[in-house]
Structures are given as structure tokens and as C-alpha cells.
N, C-alpha and C positions, 0 to 999 in steps of 0.2 A: 269591713267588719259585715258580716251579711246580718239582715234582720236590724238593721239598726236604729229604724225609725222610730220605734217606740217600745214602751216596756225597759224590759231590762237591757235590751242592746243600747237604748237610748241612754239609760244611766251609765253603761259601761265607755259609751263615747264620750259623754260628757265627763268622765272622770279621766280618761286618756286626755282629753283637749287640756281639762283642769291641770295637768304635768306637762304639757307643751309638749305632747305628741300631735305627729299628724296622722289624721285619721281617714278613711276613705269608708262611707257607709253605701250599703247596699240594700233597697228594698224593692218590692213590686209596686208600691203605690206612689206616684210622682207627688200627690197632695200630701203623704204622711212626710214624705222625705223633705220637701218644701216647707212644712212646718216644724221639720225636725234641727233644719240646718242652723236658724238662728239659736236655737235652743242650745247648741252643740257648741256653736262659736261664742255664746257668751259665757262659756264655762270657764275659758283661760285662756294662757297666751298660744295653746296649738291651732292648729289649722285643721280645715274639715271638707272634704269633698262627698258629695253625695251624689251618687248613680242608680238611677233605676235600672233595675237586673231582678230577674226571675233564675234562683239558683237551680231549677230545675229545668233551664237550658242552657245547655254548654255553650253555645255560641255567645249568649248575653254575659256567663260567667268570663268567658274571654277577653270579650270585650270591658269589662269592667277593670279586668286585671291590668288588660293593658292602658287604660286611662289613670289608671293608680300607678302604674310606674311611670308614664307620661309626667304627672304632675308632681309628683314625690320623689321619682329617681330610683324608685325600687320597691319592695315587698318585703318588710321584716315580721311583721307578727299578722296571723290569720284568726280570726276569732268568727268561728261557725256558730252564728245564733239563730240561725232563719229558721222557722219550726210552724206548725200545722197544728191547730187543735181539732179534734175529732169528739166530739161530744155524744158519744152512744153508749149503750150497753154493751160490753163486751162480745155476746154472742150476735149482736148486730154488724160488727165492725169486720166479720171474715170475708 
């Protein structure tokens, strides 16, 4: 799952782990991932792997996928949750 260390992504990761799913969570910020891991793990019987990766960088995505496959034996579900917020007037965003 991309963008799983905070907000909606964190809630999704916790819900999946609560159902026994093995979840790999990526994010750009190592501190956010470190803080999220115990919160996700405590949700239930599933397991979690946290991986620092920026989805804008192809090599980092490849590394995260390879690490996920190595840890869990495959990849069954992909949740693209990463996003950014641009807070400005529409005319200023061109």
C-alpha cells in the first residue's frame, strides 16, 4: 500500500491487519513509518512490513515490490493511496 503511514492509509492498513492480512506499507517519511508500524501491528493477527519509498521514483517502487515479494511470497492487492496536497487558488496552480 502506498501512503499507508498516516490518515486514510493507516486506517486501511489497520483494518486489513485486523482481518489477518499481511500488509506492506510504503511511505516517504521514515519517522512516520516507524510510528505507524506498532499501531498497525496492534490491530490484529495480520502482519506488516514498512518500507520507505517514494512512488515518484521508479527504482524505489521496484525495491519496495521486491522486498514485499521476498517477505510475503507475492503481491495480491495493491492500494494506491499516496497523494499530495496542493493548497492554493486554482489560478495559481497552472
